[in-house]
C-alpha positions as CSV (number, residue, x, y, z in Angstrom):
1,M,-15.8,24.0,44.6
2,G,-15.4,20.2,44.2
3,L,-18.4,20.0,41.9
4,L,-17.1,22.7,39.8
5,V,-13.8,21.0,39.4
6,A,-15.6,17.6,38.7
7,T,-17.8,19.2,36.2
8,W,-14.8,20.9,34.3
9,E,-12.9,17.5,34.4
10,A,-15.8,15.7,33.0
11,F,-16.2,18.5,30.2
12,L,-12.7,18.1,29.3
13,A,-12.8,14.2,29.1
14,T,-15.8,14.6,26.9
15,L,-13.9,17.0,24.6
16,F,-11.0,14.6,24.6
17,T,-13.2,11.6,23.5
18,W,-15.0,13.8,20.9
19,F,-11.7,14.9,19.5
20,V,-10.2,11.4,19.1
21,T,-13.5,10.1,17.7
22,A,-13.5,13.1,15.1
23,L,-9.7,12.2,14.3
24,G,-10.2,8.4,13.8
25,S,-13.2,9.2,11.6
26,A,-11.4,11.8,9.6
27,L,-9.4,8.8,8.2
28,V,-11.9,8.5,5.4
29,F,-10.8,11.8,4.0
30,V,-7.0,10.5,3.5
31,L,-7.4,6.7,2.9
32,P,-6.6,5.7,-0.6
33,P,-9.4,4.5,-2.7
34,D,-7.8,1.2,-3.8
35,E,-9.3,-1.9,-1.9
36,A,-5.8,-3.7,-1.3
37,T,-4.8,-0.7,1.0
38,Q,-8.0,-0.5,2.7
39,R,-7.7,-4.2,3.4
40,K,-4.2,-3.7,4.9
41,L,-5.4,-0.9,7.1
42,L,-8.6,-2.6,8.1
43,R,-6.9,-5.7,9.4
44,P,-4.7,-3.9,12.2
45,M,-7.6,-1.6,13.0
46,L,-9.8,-4.7,13.8
47,G,-6.9,-6.4,15.7
48,F,-6.6,-3.3,17.8
49,A,-10.3,-3.1,18.5
50,A,-10.3,-6.8,19.4
51,G,-7.6,-6.1,22.0
52,V,-9.5,-3.2,23.4
53,M,-12.6,-5.2,23.7
54,T,-10.6,-8.1,25.4
55,A,-9.1,-5.6,27.9
56,A,-12.6,-4.2,28.4
57,A,-14.0,-7.6,28.9
58,F,-11.4,-8.5,31.5
59,F,-11.2,-5.4,33.5
60,S,-15.1,-4.7,33.4
61,L,-16.5,-8.2,33.5
62,L,-14.1,-11.0,34.5
63,A,-12.2,-9.2,37.3
64,P,-15.3,-8.1,39.1
65,A,-16.9,-11.5,38.4
66,L,-13.8,-13.3,40.0
67,E,-14.2,-11.0,43.0
68,L,-18.0,-11.9,43.5
69,A,-17.3,-15.6,42.9
70,E,-14.5,-15.6,45.5
71,A,-17.0,-13.9,47.9
72,Q,-19.7,-16.6,47.2
73,Y,-17.5,-19.8,46.6
74,G,-14.4,-19.1,48.4
75,A,-10.6,-18.7,46.9
76,R,-10.2,-22.2,45.8
77,W,-13.1,-22.5,43.6
78,S,-14.0,-18.8,42.5
79,F,-12.4,-19.2,39.1
80,F,-14.8,-22.1,38.1
81,P,-18.2,-20.2,37.5
82,V,-16.1,-17.4,35.7
83,A,-14.2,-20.0,33.6
84,V,-17.5,-21.7,32.6
85,G,-19.0,-18.4,31.4
86,F,-15.9,-17.4,29.6
87,F,-15.6,-20.8,27.7
88,L,-19.3,-20.8,26.9
89,G,-18.8,-17.3,25.4
90,G,-16.0,-18.5,23.5
91,G,-17.8,-21.5,22.2
92,G,-20.5,-19.1,21.1
93,M,-18.1,-17.0,19.3
94,L,-16.7,-20.0,17.7
95,A,-20.2,-21.2,16.7
96,A,-21.0,-17.8,15.1
97,D,-17.6,-17.8,13.2
98,A,-18.5,-21.3,11.8
99,Y,-22.0,-20.2,10.8
100,M,-20.7,-17.0,9.2
101,E,-18.1,-19.1,7.3
102,R,-20.7,-21.6,6.0
103,H,-22.8,-18.8,4.9
104,G,-20.1,-16.6,3.3
105,H,-20.2,-13.6,5.9
106,L,-16.4,-13.3,6.2
107,D,-15.3,-9.9,4.7
108,P,-16.3,-6.8,6.7
109,L,-14.9,-4.5,4.2
110,E,-17.0,-6.1,1.4
111,L,-20.2,-5.8,3.6
112,M,-19.4,-2.1,4.2
113,Q,-18.5,-1.3,0.6
114,D,-21.6,-3.0,-0.6
115,A,-24.1,-1.6,1.8
116,V,-22.8,2.1,2.1
117,L,-20.3,3.0,-0.4
118,R,-21.9,1.4,-3.5
119,G,-25.4,2.5,-2.7
120,G,-26.8,-0.5,-1.3
121,R,-30.5,-0.9,-0.1
122,N,-30.2,1.3,2.9
123,S,-27.3,3.4,1.8
124,P,-26.9,7.0,3.1
125,R,-26.2,8.0,-0.6
126,R,-29.9,6.8,-1.4
127,G,-31.3,9.4,1.3
128,G,-30.4,7.6,4.3
129,G,-29.5,9.2,7.7
130,G,-25.7,9.2,7.8
131,A,-23.9,7.0,10.2
132,A,-26.9,5.3,11.8
133,S,-28.2,4.6,8.2
134,G,-24.8,3.0,7.5
135,F,-25.0,0.9,10.3
136,G,-28.6,-0.3,9.6
137,A,-27.4,-0.9,6.0
138,V,-24.7,-3.5,7.2
139,V,-27.0,-5.0,9.6
140,A,-29.7,-5.1,6.9
141,R,-27.2,-6.7,4.3
142,L,-26.3,-9.5,6.9
143,V,-29.8,-10.3,7.7
144,Q,-30.7,-10.2,3.8
145,R,-27.7,-12.7,3.3
146,L,-29.3,-15.2,5.7
């Protein structure tokens, strides 16, 4: 009986995540076409996504790393290897940001519009394969600008 309940709960969780994803992607049908409004909406969405990723990084990576480091180095120095890795990662992000700023890759909305909406080189409107092709188009556009 426990396996049946667990399977049912997994099925319901899968349906919930599918529904939430479909609801979020349905925004494309109700978003206004003007670029200023799209930018106003994109900024909080990117901020929310950054917050979710920060929480995921802490609860899935940093907290377990602190526990492992405490077992290996003791309670006094357990923060050190985790802090070093955290700041190296932050330095890598700053370096990537500086690189993108120097090469003019600052606007994700512009990249998406150019690659997908305006019929860029790998656009789904030119016979591509939908979302995967749109993602590939954005990546190809970034690589093309390098």
